[in-house]
C-alpha positions in Angstrom: 122.6 -240.1 49.4 123.2 -241.0 53.0 120.8 -244.0 52.8 122.6 -245.3 49.8 125.9 -244.9 51.6 124.6 -246.8 54.6 123.4 -249.6 52.3 126.7 -249.9 50.7 128.5 -250.0 54.0 126.3 -252.9 55.0 127.4 -254.8 51.9 131.1 -253.9 52.6 131.1 -255.0 56.2 129.5 -258.4 55.3 132.3 -258.9 52.8 134.8 -257.8 55.4 133.5 -260.1 58.1 135.7 -263.1 58.7 134.7 -266.6 57.5 137.8 -268.3 58.6 137.0 -271.8 59.6 137.9 -273.8 62.7 138.0 -277.1 60.8 139.3 -279.9 63.1 141.6 -282.6 61.8 139.7 -285.4 60.2 139.9 -288.7 62.1 139.3 -291.0 59.1 140.6 -289.6 55.8 138.0 -290.8 53.3 139.1 -290.6 49.7 136.0 -288.6 48.6 136.7 -286.1 51.4 140.3 -285.7 50.2 139.2 -285.2 46.6 136.6 -282.6 47.7 139.2 -280.6 49.6 141.6 -280.7 46.6 138.9 -279.1 44.4 137.8 -276.5 47.0 138.1 -272.9 45.6 139.2 -274.2 42.2 136.3 -276.3 41.0 133.5 -275.9 43.5 131.0 -278.0 41.6 133.4 -280.9 41.8 134.1 -280.2 45.5 130.4 -280.1 46.2 129.9 -283.4 44.4 132.5 -285.2 46.5 131.4 -283.6 49.7 127.8 -284.7 48.9 129.1 -288.3 48.4 130.7 -288.1 51.9 127.5 -287.0 53.6 125.6 -289.8 52.0 128.1 -292.6 52.5 130.7 -292.0 55.2 129.9 -293.3 58.8 132.3 -290.9 60.6 129.8 -288.2 62.0 132.5 -285.6 62.4 133.7 -285.9 58.8 130.1 -285.7 57.6 129.5 -282.6 59.7 132.6 -280.9 58.2 131.5 -281.9 54.7 128.1 -280.3 55.3 129.9 -277.2 56.6 132.0 -276.8 53.4 128.9 -277.3 51.3 127.1 -274.6 53.2 130.0 -272.2 52.6 129.9 -272.9 48.9 126.1 -272.3 48.8 126.5 -269.1 50.7 129.2 -267.9 48.3 126.8 -268.1 45.3 124.0 -266.4 47.3 122.0 -269.5 48.2 121.6 -268.5 51.8 118.6 -270.7 52.6 120.3 -273.7 51.1 123.3 -272.9 53.2 121.2 -272.8 56.4 119.7 -276.2 55.4 123.2 -277.7 55.1 124.4 -276.2 58.3 121.3 -277.5 60.1 122.2 -281.0 58.8 125.8 -280.6 60.0 124.6 -279.8 63.5 122.6 -283.0 63.6 125.9 -285.0 63.4 127.7 -283.1 66.2 127.6 -283.7 69.9 128.1 -280.7 72.2 129.4 -283.0 74.9 132.2 -284.4 72.6 135.3 -282.2 73.0 136.4 -283.2 69.5 133.2 -281.8 68.0 133.3 -278.3 69.6 135.5 -276.6 67.0 133.1 -277.8 64.3 130.2 -276.5 66.3 131.8 -273.1 66.6 132.5 -273.0 62.8 128.9 -274.0 62.1 127.4 -271.3 64.4 129.7 -268.7 63.0 128.6 -269.6 59.4 125.0 -269.5 60.5 125.6 -266.0 62.0 127.1 -264.7 58.7 124.3 -266.2 56.7 121.8 -264.5 59.0 123.5 -261.2 58.5 123.2 -261.7 54.7 119.5 -262.4 55.3 119.3 -259.3 57.6 118.1 -261.4 60.5 120.5 -259.6 63.0 118.9 -260.9 66.2 119.5 -264.5 65.1 123.0 -263.6 64.0 123.9 -262.3 67.5 122.6 -265.6 69.0 124.6 -267.7 66.6 127.8 -265.8 67.3 127.3 -266.2 71.0 127.2 -270.0 70.5 130.3 -269.9 68.3 132.1 -268.0 71.1 130.9 -270.5 73.6 132.2 -273.5 71.7 135.6 -272.2 70.7 138.7 -272.5 72.9 141.0 -270.7 70.4 141.5 -267.1 71.5 142.2 -265.9 67.9 138.9 -267.4 66.6 137.1 -266.0 69.6 138.3 -262.5 68.6 137.0 -263.1 65.1 133.6 -264.2 66.3 133.4 -261.2 68.6 134.2 -259.0 65.7 131.4 -260.6 63.7 129.0 -260.2 66.6 129.9 -256.5 66.8 129.1 -256.3 63.1 125.6 -257.7 63.7 125.1 -255.0 66.3 126.3 -252.4 63.8 123.6 -253.6 61.3 121.0 -253.1 64.0 122.3 -249.6 64.5 123.2 -250.5 68.0 126.5 -248.7 67.7 127.1 -248.5 71.5 127.2 -252.3 71.9 129.2 -252.7 68.7 131.8 -250.2 69.9 131.9 -251.7 73.4 133.0 -255.0 71.8 135.5 -253.4 69.4 137.2 -251.5 72.3 137.4 -254.7 74.3 138.9 -256.9 71.7 141.3 -254.5 70.0 143.4 -254.4 73.1 143.7 -258.2 73.1 144.7 -258.5 69.5 148.3 -259.4 68.7 147.8 -260.5 65.1 148.4 -257.5 62.8 145.8 -258.5 60.1 143.1 -259.0 62.8 144.1 -255.8 64.4 143.7 -253.9 61.1 140.3 -255.5 60.5 139.0 -254.6 63.9 140.4 -251.1 63.7 138.7 -250.6 60.3 135.3 -251.8 61.6 135.6 -249.8 64.8 136.4 -246.5 62.9 133.5 -247.1 60.6 131.1 -247.7 63.4 132.3 -244.5 65.2 131.6 -242.6 61.9 128.2 -244.2 61.4 127.3 -243.2 65.0 128.5 -239.7 64.4 128.9 -238.5 60.8 131.1 -235.6 62.0 133.7 -238.1 63.4 137.1 -238.0 61.7 137.6 -241.7 60.8 140.3 -241.1 58.2 143.4 -241.5 60.5 142.3 -244.9 61.8 141.2 -246.1 58.3 144.5 -245.0 56.8 146.4 -246.6 59.6 144.7 -249.9 59.1 145.4 -249.6 55.3 149.1 -249.1 56.0 149.2 -252.2 58.2 147.6 -254.2 55.5 150.1 -252.9 52.9 153.0 -253.9 55.2 151.5 -257.4 55.7 150.7 -257.7 52.0 147.1 -258.4 52.9 145.4 -257.9 49.6 141.9 -258.7 50.8 142.4 -256.3 53.7 143.5 -253.6 51.4 140.4 -254.1 49.3 138.3 -253.6 52.4 140.2 -250.5 53.4 139.8 -248.9 50.0 136.0 -249.6 50.2 135.7 -248.0 53.6 137.8 -245.0 52.7 135.8 -244.4 49.5 132.6 -244.4 51.4 134.0 -242.1 54.1 135.1 -239.5 51.6 132.0 -239.7 49.4 130.3 -236.6 50.8 133.3 -234.6 52.1 135.9 -235.2 49.4 134.5 -236.8 46.3 137.8 -236.7 44.5 139.4 -238.9 47.3 136.4 -241.2 47.2 136.9 -241.6 43.4 140.7 -242.3 44.0 140.0 -245.0 46.6 137.2 -246.6 44.5 139.7 -246.9 41.6 142.2 -248.5 43.9 139.5 -250.9 45.1 138.6 -251.8 41.6 142.2 -252.6 40.6 142.8 -254.8 43.8 139.4 -256.6 43.3 140.3 -257.4 39.7 143.7 -258.8 40.9 141.9 -260.9 43.5 139.4 -262.2 41.0 136.5 -261.0 43.1 133.5 -260.0 41.0 131.5 -258.9 44.0 134.1 -256.4 45.0 134.5 -255.2 41.5 130.8 -254.6 41.3 130.9 -252.7 44.6 133.8 -250.6 43.3 131.9 -249.8 40.1 128.9 -248.7 42.2 131.2 -246.2 44.0 132.8 -245.0 40.8 129.3 -244.4 39.2 128.4 -242.3 42.3 131.5 -240.1 42.5 133.3 -240.4 39.2 133.4 -237.8 36.4 130.3 -237.6 34.3 132.2 -238.4 31.1 133.4 -241.7 32.6 130.2 -242.7 34.4 128.6 -244.2 31.2 131.5 -246.6 30.7 131.4 -247.5 34.4 127.7 -248.1 34.2 128.1 -250.3 31.1 130.8 -252.4 32.7 128.8 -252.7 35.9 125.8 -254.2 34.1 127.9 -256.6 32.0 129.7 -257.8 35.1 126.4 -258.0 37.1 124.7 -260.1 34.4 127.7 -262.4 34.1 127.9 -262.9 37.9 124.2 -263.5 38.2 124.3 -266.1 35.4 127.3 -267.8 37.0 125.7 -267.9 40.4 122.4 -269.2 39.1 124.3 -271.9 37.2 126.2 -272.8 40.4 123.0 -273.0 42.4 121.4 -275.2 39.8 124.4 -277.4 39.6 124.5 -277.9 43.4 120.8 -278.7 43.4 121.3 -281.2 40.5 124.1 -282.9 42.3 121.9 -283.4 45.4 119.0 -284.6 43.2 121.2 -287.2 41.5 122.4 -288.6 44.8 118.9 -288.8 46.2 117.7 -290.4 43.0 120.4 -293.1 43.2 119.5 -293.7 46.8 115.9 -294.1 45.8 116.9 -296.5 43.0 118.9 -298.6 45.4 115.9 -298.8 47.8 113.7 -299.9 44.9 116.1 -302.8 44.1 116.0 -303.8 47.8 112.3 -303.6 47.7 112.1 -305.9 44.7 114.3 -308.5 46.4 112.0 -308.6 49.4 108.8 -308.5 47.4 108.6 -312.3 46.9 109.0 -313.0 50.6 106.4 -310.4 51.3 103.9 -312.1 48.9 104.3 -315.4 50.7 103.8 -313.8 54.1 100.9 -311.9 52.7 99.0 -315.0 51.7 99.3 -316.4 55.2 98.3 -313.2 56.8 95.3 -312.8 54.5 94.0 -316.2 55.6 94.0 -315.2 59.2 92.8 -311.7 58.4 89.8 -313.0 56.5 88.7 -314.9 59.5 89.1 -311.9 61.8 87.2 -309.7 59.3 84.3 -312.1 59.3 84.1 -311.9 63.1 84.6 -308.2 63.2 82.1 -307.7 60.4 79.4 -309.6 62.2 80.0 -307.6 65.3 80.1 -304.3 63.3 76.8 -305.2 61.6 75.1 -305.7 64.9 76.5 -302.4 66.3 75.6 -300.5 63.1 72.1 -301.7 63.2 71.8 -300.6 66.8 73.4 -297.2 66.0 71.1 -296.6 63.0 68.1 -297.3 65.1 69.4 -294.8 67.7 70.1 -292.2 65.0 66.6 -292.7 63.6 65.1 -292.0 67.0 67.4 -289.0 67.6 66.5 -287.6 64.1 62.8 -287.8 65.1 63.5 -286.0 68.4 65.5 -283.4 66.6 62.8 -282.9 63.9 60.3 -282.3 66.6 62.5 -279.9 68.5 63.3 -278.0 65.2 59.6 -277.8 64.4 58.8 -276.6 67.9 61.6 -274.0 67.6 60.2 -272.8 64.3 56.7 -272.5 65.7 58.0 -270.5 68.6 60.2 -268.2 66.5 58.0 -267.7 63.5 54.4 -268.1 64.7 54.4 -267.3 68.5 56.8 -264.4 68.3 55.2 -263.1 65.1 51.8 -263.2 66.7 53.1 -261.5 69.8 54.7 -258.8 67.7 51.4 -258.1 65.9 49.5 -258.1 69.2 52.0 -255.6 70.6 51.4 -253.3 67.6 47.6 -253.6 68.0 47.8 -252.7 71.7 49.8 -249.6 71.2 48.8 -248.4 67.7 45.1 -247.9 67.4 45.5 -246.3 64.0 47.2 -249.4 62.5 46.2 -249.7 58.9 44.0 -252.7 58.3 45.7 -253.4 54.9 49.1 -253.4 56.6 47.8 -255.6 59.4 46.3 -258.0 56.8 49.6 -258.1 55.0 51.5 -259.0 58.2 48.9 -261.7 59.0 49.2 -263.1 55.5 53.0 -263.1 55.7 52.8 -265.0 59.0 50.3 -267.4 57.4 52.7 -268.1 54.5 55.6 -268.6 57.0 53.5 -271.1 59.0 52.6 -273.0 55.8 56.3 -273.3 55.0 57.3 -274.2 58.5 58.4 -277.7 57.4 61.5 -276.3 55.6 63.8 -273.4 56.2 63.4 -270.2 54.2 66.2 -267.6 54.5 65.1 -264.5 52.6 67.6 -262.2 54.1 70.5 -260.3 52.4 73.2 -258.2 54.0 72.3 -255.2 51.9 68.7 -254.9 53.3 69.1 -256.5 56.7 69.8 -253.3 58.6 66.3 -252.1 57.5 64.8 -255.3 58.8 66.5 -254.9 62.1 65.3 -251.3 62.5 61.8 -252.3 61.7 61.8 -255.2 64.1 63.2 -253.3 67.1 61.1 -250.2 66.4 57.9 -252.3 66.4 58.3 -252.9 70.2 58.5 -249.1 71.0 55.4 -247.4 72.3 54.5 -244.5 74.6 55.6 -246.3 77.7 58.7 -248.1 76.2 61.5 -246.1 74.6 63.9 -248.0 72.3 67.3 -246.7 71.2 69.1 -248.3 68.4 72.8 -247.5 67.7 75.3 -248.8 65.1 72.9 -250.6 62.8 74.2 -249.8 59.3 74.8 -251.6 56.0 78.5 -252.1 56.6 77.9 -253.9 59.9 76.3 -256.9 58.3 78.6 -257.3 55.3 79.9 -260.8 54.6 77.2 -262.4 56.9 75.5 -265.4 55.3 71.7 -265.4 54.9 71.4 -268.3 57.4 73.4 -266.3 60.0 71.2 -263.2 59.3 68.1 -265.3 59.8 69.4 -266.5 63.2 70.4 -262.9 64.3 66.9 -261.6 63.4 65.2 -264.2 65.6 67.7 -263.7 68.4 66.8 -260.0 68.5 63.1 -260.7 68.2 63.4 -263.1 71.2 65.2 -260.5 73.3 62.5 -257.9 72.6 59.6 -260.4 73.2 61.1 -261.4 76.5 61.6 -257.7 77.4 57.9 -257.0 76.8 56.7 -260.1 78.6 58.9 -260.2 81.7 61.1 -257.2 82.3 58.6 -254.3 82.8 61.3 -252.0 81.3 60.6 -248.5 80.1 63.9 -247.9 78.3 65.8 -250.3 76.1 69.1 -249.7 74.3 70.7 -251.9 71.7 74.1 -251.1 70.4 75.8 -252.9 67.5 79.6 -252.9 67.1 82.0 -254.6 64.7 85.5 -255.4 65.8 87.7 -257.0 63.0 85.9 -260.3 62.2 83.4 -260.2 65.1 80.0 -258.5 65.7 79.1 -257.5 69.3 75.5 -256.7 70.3 75.0 -254.9 73.6 71.5 -255.1 75.0 70.5 -253.0 78.1 67.1 -252.3 79.7 66.0 -250.8 83.0 63.5 -253.5 83.9 63.4 -256.0 86.9 66.4 -257.9 85.6 67.1 -261.6 85.9 67.4 -263.1 89.4 69.9 -265.8 90.2 68.5 -269.3 89.9 65.7 -268.3 87.4 65.5 -271.0 84.8 65.4 -270.2 81.1 62.1 -270.4 79.2 61.8 -271.7 75.7 62.6 -268.3 74.2 66.0 -267.8 75.9 66.8 -271.5 75.3 66.2 -271.0 71.6 68.4 -267.9 71.8 71.2 -269.9 73.3 70.9 -272.5 70.7 71.0 -270.0 67.9 74.1 -268.3 69.4 75.8 -271.7 69.5 74.9 -272.3 65.8 76.6 -268.9 65.1 79.7 -270.2 67.1 79.2 -267.2 69.4 78.7 -266.5 73.1 76.0 -264.9 75.2 76.7 -263.3 78.6 74.1 -262.1 81.1 75.4 -259.4 83.5 73.5 -260.0 86.8 75.8 -257.8 88.9 73.9 -254.6 88.3 71.3 -253.3 90.8 68.5 -252.7 88.3 67.8 -253.9 84.8 69.5 -256.4 82.5 72.6 -256.3 80.4 73.3 -258.9 77.7 76.4 -259.1 75.5 76.2 -261.3 72.4 79.4 -262.0 70.3 79.7 -264.0 67.2 82.1 -264.2 64.2 81.2 -262.5 60.9 81.9 -265.4 58.6 
């Protein structure tokens, strides 16, 4: 119930925030601008149409900026907040902060952007926009209004301390009774939200009385909404009374949004026998309002589309008028162009012939290197692995040995093309078999983290490269490191695989050049778009970190 109450309070305060404009006097009174102002709040589709004509035709930048501002307000009123922000951004492009005559329009634009940001629940942005509105206004009354809206943004963030600090500061400077009642209402509500045991009724009722005396119907509507919410949990009958009052005032004001809000309150606190009728009325009004707003949004979009279409048609006509001149110029240009193309073409042919010859030679070199690499990875390392097993496993089964030699033979026959037999589901077994084959009585090998999930989403080509990288590391360990303990740990972090290799051998001294094996390892890591790091700062042994992406 409390969460629902807070949500409704947010809606109330947005409606209660002031959208009063600081519209400067128009320097050049364009007829379309005057027509648009005459239709404002009566026939907004007509007003939007004429304002849109102004922004696409009038040269006076200040008048165009104000027209965009009015269009943004109408879009915001029908719930098109993103369209409103687009219009306000367009308005700002026509204003100059250094021009004193533009500052009031800048303040109005930033205030409207702040209110739109509150409706979109982007409260940090709203605070920034209100600060700019305050900066650009020189009118003390408008400054109080913008400060009130800034406090409202802090209230939405539940930063009640900052909101109350602003309310306490501005209420002492307020001389206008309607503004005083608005700030008093917002301040009392914020105190209550900050501490639900706070008695906000005296201040809320005081603000209501001021609004009655000033015949401020919109203000009374706001007061009834706040009082109904305040009494919801402590005195439901009073909450029901004030919700009814709000409904009657909203009906008189012709505000469907406020009527919907009042009906929400009546459904929550009203007698059960009347709730069904309230609920029915709510849905009828909600559907009607949604239909009307969607129609307004579509109408605004259609108006803009028609204007843009007319502009495009005019550009097409202009293009047709220049087409003949263009064709004549084109013929002259083509003549010179053909001559240039012939010259460039001859030069290009010579360069291309030279480049193809270079590419051919490079392809031959790459083919030789690739074949050498395959011989090293497949045949040399395979033979070394079999020799290692023969040295340390006197009971090696002859059939198994023959199978391994036959497999190596088949691989050597197919060395002219790449065969990638790996799959992620079985690769962890291949890794275990490979690493374990280098263990013997004098070399202990520890393998950690090699499971099925580790190699998921790895391509067969990548698995092929990983297998040969691991094989190369183990072969180099056996040949050069004189290690007795080797540990290989696998780890997967998000979309990367990390392999930690550690042994207690003689290590790698600075200045030692890479042999073919480690060079191939580096090349394969590069093909995986990974990195290899040798830790040479340890006193004994060797540490290698390999990192590469999964996909």
